[in-house]
C-alpha positions as CSV (number, residue, x, y, z in Angstrom):
1,M,-26.0,21.9,-29.3
2,L,-23.6,20.2,-26.9
3,D,-23.3,21.7,-23.4
4,P,-19.7,23.0,-23.1
5,N,-19.9,22.3,-19.3
6,F,-20.9,18.7,-19.8
7,S,-18.2,16.3,-18.4
8,H,-16.8,13.9,-20.9
9,Q,-14.7,12.2,-18.2
10,I,-15.4,8.5,-17.7
11,Y,-14.0,5.8,-15.4
12,F,-13.5,2.1,-16.2
13,K,-12.6,-0.6,-13.7
14,A,-12.1,-4.3,-13.3
15,S,-10.7,-6.7,-10.8
16,E,-9.5,-10.3,-10.8
17,S,-8.7,-12.8,-8.1
18,L,-6.6,-16.0,-8.0
19,S,-6.2,-19.0,-5.8
20,L,-3.6,-21.5,-7.0
21,P,-2.6,-24.7,-5.2
22,V,1.2,-25.2,-4.9
23,K,2.7,-28.6,-4.7
24,E,5.3,-29.1,-1.9
25,A,8.9,-28.6,-3.1
26,P,12.3,-28.7,-1.3
27,V,12.5,-24.9,-1.4
28,P,9.2,-23.2,-0.2
29,I,7.6,-20.9,-2.7
30,H,8.0,-17.8,-0.5
31,H,11.8,-17.9,-1.2
32,Y,11.0,-17.8,-4.9
33,L,8.6,-14.9,-4.4
34,R,11.3,-12.8,-2.7
35,Q,12.7,-12.3,-6.2
36,P,9.8,-10.5,-7.8
37,Q,11.7,-9.8,-11.0
38,R,11.5,-13.6,-11.7
39,L,7.7,-13.4,-11.4
40,V,7.5,-10.5,-13.9
41,K,9.7,-12.3,-16.4
42,A,7.7,-15.5,-16.0
43,I,4.3,-13.9,-16.8
44,A,5.3,-11.1,-19.2
45,D,6.0,-11.6,-22.9
46,P,9.8,-10.9,-23.1
47,K,9.3,-9.2,-26.5
48,L,7.0,-6.6,-24.8
49,M,9.1,-6.1,-21.6
50,E,12.0,-3.9,-20.7
51,Q,13.7,-4.1,-17.3
52,L,14.5,-0.6,-16.0
53,S,15.9,-1.6,-12.6
54,D,15.6,-4.4,-10.1
55,H,12.1,-3.3,-9.2
56,E,10.8,-1.4,-12.3
57,F,9.7,-2.8,-15.6
58,R,8.3,-1.1,-18.7
59,L,5.6,-3.3,-20.2
60,K,3.8,-2.9,-23.5
61,M,0.3,-4.2,-23.2
62,R,-1.4,-6.1,-26.0
63,P,-3.1,-3.8,-28.5
64,L,-6.6,-2.8,-27.5
65,N,-9.6,-2.0,-29.6
66,F,-12.2,0.4,-28.2
67,M,-15.6,0.6,-29.9
68,D,-13.9,-0.2,-33.2
69,V,-12.9,3.5,-33.3
70,Y,-9.6,3.6,-31.4
71,H,-6.8,1.0,-31.6
72,F,-4.0,1.7,-29.1
73,Q,-1.2,0.0,-27.1
74,P,-0.6,1.3,-23.6
75,T,2.9,1.2,-22.2
76,V,3.0,0.8,-18.4
77,V,5.9,1.3,-16.0
78,L,5.3,-1.3,-13.3
79,G,6.9,-1.2,-9.8
80,V,7.3,-4.7,-8.3
81,W,8.6,-5.5,-4.8
82,S,8.2,-8.2,-2.1
83,D,8.5,-8.5,1.7
84,S,10.2,-11.0,3.9
85,K,7.2,-13.3,3.9
86,G,7.2,-13.6,0.1
87,T,4.2,-11.3,-0.5
88,V,4.6,-9.6,-3.9
89,F,3.2,-6.2,-4.6
90,L,2.7,-4.6,-8.0
91,R,1.8,-1.0,-8.7
92,S,1.7,1.0,-11.9
93,Q,4.1,4.0,-11.8
94,D,3.4,5.6,-15.2
95,C,1.4,5.0,-18.4
96,E,1.7,6.2,-21.9
97,I,-0.4,5.8,-25.1
98,R,1.8,6.5,-28.1
99,G,0.3,7.7,-31.3
100,I,-3.0,9.2,-30.0
101,D,-1.9,12.4,-28.3
102,Y,-5.5,13.5,-27.4
103,I,-6.1,10.4,-25.3
104,N,-2.5,10.2,-23.9
105,D,-2.9,13.7,-22.5
106,R,-6.2,12.9,-20.8
107,F,-5.7,9.3,-19.7
108,S,-4.6,7.7,-16.4
109,L,-4.2,4.1,-15.6
110,T,-3.8,2.5,-12.1
111,L,-2.9,-1.1,-11.6
112,K,-2.5,-2.5,-8.1
113,G,-1.9,-6.2,-7.4
114,K,-0.8,-8.5,-4.6
115,L,0.2,-12.1,-4.5
116,C,1.0,-14.1,-1.4
117,P,1.5,-17.7,-0.2
118,Q,-1.0,-18.9,2.4
119,Q,-1.4,-22.1,4.3
120,Q,-4.9,-23.8,4.3
121,N,-5.5,-27.2,5.8
122,G,-1.8,-28.0,5.6
123,K,-1.5,-27.1,1.9
124,T,0.0,-24.0,0.3
125,Y,-2.0,-21.7,-2.0
126,L,-1.0,-18.6,-3.9
127,Q,-3.7,-16.0,-3.3
128,G,-3.8,-13.0,-5.5
129,K,-5.9,-9.9,-6.3
130,A,-5.5,-7.2,-8.9
131,N,-7.5,-4.0,-9.5
132,L,-7.2,-2.0,-12.7
133,T,-8.8,1.4,-13.2
134,V,-8.7,3.8,-16.0
135,Q,-9.8,7.5,-16.1
136,V,-10.1,9.2,-19.5
137,D,-11.6,12.3,-21.1
138,L,-13.6,11.0,-24.1
139,P,-12.5,12.3,-27.5
140,P,-15.2,14.2,-29.4
141,P,-16.2,11.3,-31.7
142,L,-17.5,9.4,-28.6
143,W,-19.4,12.3,-27.0
144,I,-22.7,11.3,-28.5
145,T,-22.3,7.6,-27.6
146,P,-24.4,6.6,-24.5
147,K,-22.2,6.5,-21.4
148,P,-23.6,3.1,-20.2
149,L,-22.5,1.5,-23.5
150,L,-19.1,3.0,-23.1
151,Q,-18.9,1.8,-19.5
152,V,-19.8,-1.8,-20.3
153,T,-17.3,-1.8,-23.2
154,G,-14.4,-0.2,-21.2
155,N,-15.0,-2.5,-18.2
156,S,-15.0,-5.5,-20.4
157,L,-11.8,-4.4,-22.1
158,L,-10.0,-4.1,-18.7
159,K,-11.4,-7.4,-17.5
160,G,-9.8,-9.0,-20.6
161,V,-6.5,-7.4,-19.8
162,L,-6.5,-8.8,-16.2
163,G,-7.8,-12.2,-17.5
164,R,-4.7,-12.5,-19.8
165,I,-2.4,-11.7,-16.9
166,K,-4.1,-14.3,-14.8
167,Q,-3.8,-16.9,-17.5
168,R,-0.1,-16.3,-17.8
169,L,0.2,-16.6,-14.1
170,L,-1.6,-19.9,-14.1
171,N,0.4,-21.3,-17.1
172,Q,3.9,-19.9,-16.3
173,L,4.4,-19.0,-12.7
174,L,4.5,-22.5,-11.1
175,K,6.5,-23.9,-14.1
176,D,9.2,-21.2,-13.5
177,Y,9.1,-21.9,-9.7
178,Y,9.7,-25.6,-10.1
179,N,12.5,-25.0,-12.6
180,W,14.0,-22.6,-10.1
181,V,13.8,-25.1,-7.3
182,E,15.5,-27.7,-9.6
183,S,18.3,-25.2,-10.4
184,Q,18.8,-24.5,-6.7
185,S,19.1,-28.3,-6.0
186,E,21.6,-28.7,-8.8
187,S,23.7,-25.7,-7.5
188,V,23.8,-27.3,-4.0
189,K,24.9,-30.6,-5.5
190,L,27.7,-28.9,-7.5
191,N,28.9,-26.9,-4.5
192,N,29.0,-30.0,-2.3
193,S,30.6,-32.3,-4.9
194,G,34.1,-30.7,-4.4
195,S,33.9,-30.7,-0.6
196,F,35.2,-34.2,0.1
197,G,37.3,-36.8,-1.7
198,D,39.3,-34.4,-3.8
199,P,42.9,-35.5,-4.4
200,C,45.4,-33.7,-2.1
201,P,47.1,-30.9,-3.9
202,E,50.8,-31.4,-4.8
203,S,53.1,-29.6,-2.4
């Protein structure tokens, strides 16, 4: 018989770090990073993202499969902001799992991340770190599953989530940054083109 006082609460955690070299551009990357909403739009699937305000986004994570028993898709409200040096901070504000009320009522997710430009030997690098933790009360079908097995599976699942975010950062962030720099240069050219040499207006 199961002990009614036995704790079925379990914690999962994962972390990921990033060091990305940045080629020199006319506009330094910390100017780009002061617009953190661009960063979110660059790395998130637009079909799975909803912007709630300048600094809050609702993101649907990719569907997750836990132990081939539970298939769910967490929805996270993410707060994103930056400081004057271009350091970007990310923190989860809320999380919901739709369709599985038992887990949703007993589930908490915390995501904390930081991304900042740093100079090393005359070169610029983007240094990043993210930590993801989940606390959940196990549903009854998993009570008899050994906790070490659940721990390994859950930690691996979270590692995969962070790995996908890192991959999108590697593939999309600098591409968006260089496109942004180019658009800034074009804007300056357009603004300057009408400054001199225009015909005098008729009196």
